[in-house]
N, C-alpha and C positions, 0 to 999 in steps of 0.2 A: 854491773848490777847484782847486790846480794841475792841470794835466793832462800826464801824464808817461806814456813808454812803461812795460809791464808789467815784472816782475821778471826774466821770461826774455829780454827785450830788452837787460835792462841786463847780465845775465849775459853774454850773447853778446858784448854792447859791449866791457864791461871785460876779459872772461876771467875772472873770479871773483867770488864771492860778496861780498856787502857788509863792509867792514871792522870798520863800527858797524851797529846797525839798531835801531829800536823801531818796528816793523811798526803796533803798536796805536796810536802816536802819529804815524805818518805819515813817520817819519824814517828815513834810507837815508844811507850815507857808501861811497864806493867810492875805491878807489886805481889809480893806474896809475904805472908806473916807466918812467923810459926804459931805452932798450935797452944803455947803457953803464954803467947803475948809478949810485947816487949822487944822482939827483933824483927826488923822489915828488911827484905831483899827486894832492891829495885834493879828489873833490867830493860833495858833500852837498846834499839838500834836503829839505824839509819839506813835505809834500804839501798838510796842512790849513793852516798859517802861509802858505803859497805863499811861501816864501823858499830862497835856494839860497847856498851858500858854496864858494869855489875856494882852496886853499891851495897853495903850492909850498915845497917841504922840499928843502933841500940838504945831504947827508951828517949828517942828525938835527937840523939848524937850521933854523927857520923863516923864510923869506924873504919871503912875502907873503901877505896873507888878505883876500881881497875877499866882501864878503856884500853881497846884496841882497834886498829883499822886492817885493812888487806883481808876483811871477812870475806869468805867465798859462799859460806853454806850456814844455815841455822837449821839443825835438826830436832825434832822432839824425840825422846828416847824414853822408854820404860822396860826396865829390866830387873834383875835381882837387886841391883844397889839404889833403885828407886826411880822417881821420874825425874828426867832434868832435859835441859837444853843443851845440845852438843855444837858447838861453833867452833868451825873448821877454818885456819886462816890459809892464805895462798903469799907465802912468804919463800921466795928464793933458797935453796939451802938449808931449810929452816923446819922442824917439824912443829907445829903450833895450834894449840887445842883449849880452849875454855869448856869447861861443863859447869853447868848452873843448876843445883837440885833444888826443888822444891818440896818434894817429898820422899822419904819420910821425915828428913829434917832440911832446914835450908843448910846449903853448903856451897861454896864457889872453889872451883879448882882451875888454875890455869898453869899451862906448860909453854914453853918456847925451849926447843933442844935442836942443836946444830946437827944435820944429817952427817 
């Protein structure tokens, strides 16, 4: 099962309730909007399945969707680079991480590197 912050921590981090959820299934989806408007970032996770998804939408047009399984942990990070979710994967022989930034600007970084 995926290790995630609690609902109050997500509420504080995103500043709003989930835009979609099925708590009985362990599914939650949150939305962040850039300060100038137009760009939306959707971040969802499924606690039981250990999966995450990030989507970028510009003026109601989907630009990108990236999904991953074998997620071990989601951490909330705040440092000099901004505020973001750090998602760590558990894949044998591979270092894999996703960083989903919501401040100071929306940004998604994923990498998967063979060890």
